[in-house]
C-alpha positions, 0 to 999 in steps of 0.5 A: 524264437530262434533256434541255438545250434551247436559249432558242429550243426553250423559246420554241418549246414555251412558245408551243405550250403557251400555244396549247393552253392557248388551245384549252382555254379555248375552248368544249367543242364546238370545243376539239378542232378548236383542238387539231387546228388547233394541233397541224397548224400546229406540226408543218407549219411545223416540217417546213417549216424547218431546225432550224439557220435561226434567222432563219426560226424567229424569224420564225415565233415573232413571226408565231405570237405575233400569231396566237395573240393574235388567237385568244385574243380571247374574240370568236374562237368557232370556227376552220376545220379543213380536210379536209387537217387531218383526214385529217393527224389521222386519220393522226397521232393525238394523245398519247392515241392516238385521232384527232381527233373530227371526222375524215373517219371519224366524219363529224363536223366536215365542212367541205363 
């Protein structure tokens, strides 16, 4: 049985896929940081808005597209990952089941 999605849901998923492709286009040393940034941003923003608030979702989509265009620029070589993002990643491992390589436990990717 296939899941039918609304046009707005398709747009959000499309933006998410585009953001992950952008992360994979970055230098290998920072791809994990970009993926974590994308995952954290989408999850926290999704939790902050009601699925029925169409105007807010459309606003977030527009803002996300503009932000993604900025990050897609080849001159952007790195992104900031806060300790809050690292703690979130440790508690929410990705699909592969392993936390971000820069998690607080690994000692990598520390920003302080």
